[in-house]
C-alpha positions in Angstrom: 1.8 40.6 14.4 3.3 37.8 13.2 4.2 37.6 9.4 4.0 33.6 8.8 2.3 31.2 10.7 6.1 29.5 11.4 6.6 32.3 13.3 4.0 32.0 16.2 5.4 30.4 19.1 3.9 26.8 19.1 2.2 27.5 22.9 -0.2 30.4 21.5 -0.6 28.7 18.1 -2.0 25.5 20.2 -3.8 27.6 22.2 -5.3 29.4 19.3 -6.3 26.2 17.4 -8.0 24.5 20.4 -10.0 28.0 22.0 -11.6 27.3 18.0 -12.5 23.4 18.8 -9.7 22.0 16.9 -8.2 18.9 18.9 -3.9 19.3 18.1 -1.6 16.7 18.7 1.9 16.4 17.9 1.8 12.8 16.5 0.5 11.6 13.2 -1.5 8.3 13.6 0.7 5.4 13.6 -1.0 2.8 10.9 2.4 0.6 10.6 0.0 -2.1 12.5 -2.1 -2.3 9.9 0.3 -3.5 7.5 0.7 -6.7 6.5 3.1 -8.7 4.2 1.6 -9.6 0.6 2.8 -10.9 -2.5 1.6 -9.4 -5.8 2.0 -11.9 -9.1 1.8 -9.5 -12.4 2.9 -9.7 -15.8 3.9 -6.9 -18.4 2.3 -6.2 -21.5 5.9 -6.6 -23.7 6.4 -10.2 -22.1 3.2 -11.7 -21.1 4.5 -15.5 -20.7 6.8 -14.2 -18.0 5.4 -14.2 -14.2 7.1 -11.5 -11.7 6.4 -11.0 -8.5 6.2 -7.8 -6.1 6.3 -8.3 -2.4 5.0 -5.4 -0.2 3.5 -4.4 3.2 0.0 -3.3 3.0 -3.2 -3.2 4.5 -5.1 -5.4 2.3 -5.2 -6.6 -0.9 -6.5 -3.6 -2.9 -3.6 -1.6 -1.4 -1.3 -4.4 -1.9 -2.0 -4.6 -5.9 -2.4 -0.5 -6.2 1.5 -0.6 -4.8 2.4 -2.9 -7.6 0.7 -0.8 -10.2 2.3 2.3 -8.9 5.8 0.4 -8.8 5.2 -1.2 -12.4 3.1 1.0 -14.1 1.0 -0.8 -17.3 1.3 -4.4 -15.6 -1.7 -6.7 -14.8 -2.3 -7.9 -11.5 -2.8 -11.5 -11.8 -2.4 -12.6 -8.1 -2.2 -11.4 -4.4 -1.9 -13.5 -1.2 -0.9 -12.5 2.3 2.6 -13.5 3.4 6.2 -13.7 1.6 6.5 -16.9 0.1 7.0 -16.3 -3.5 6.5 -20.1 -4.6 3.5 -20.5 -2.7 1.9 -17.7 -4.8 2.7 -19.5 -7.8 1.7 -22.5 -6.9 -1.6 -21.0 -5.8 -2.0 -19.1 -8.7 -1.5 -21.9 -11.1 -4.1 -24.0 -9.0 -6.6 -21.5 -9.3 -5.8 -20.4 -13.1 -6.1 -24.1 -14.2 -9.2 -24.9 -12.1 -10.5 -21.8 -13.5 -10.9 -23.5 -17.1 -7.4 -22.5 -18.4 -5.0 -25.3 -19.3 
């Protein structure tokens, strides 16, 4: 018959899968419409007084934080907000930092 799945003609493979109840499509689900720009502020343990930033496209704040941690292993994420304005993110971080009782 066939030695490998790659040897099966596409039409026959699709027909066989559909006959077994599988839905077959030729496209991956496009999730790009769910992505929004985010600014992630973080510090690294070796230089905890330097506030660094990371820009990314993510589905939500958690996804943005995950991307920053993947890109900068060992970082401590201190602030995440939607958008691309690095200065606005810094201002919001410091305003929040002071309001939380830190000085």
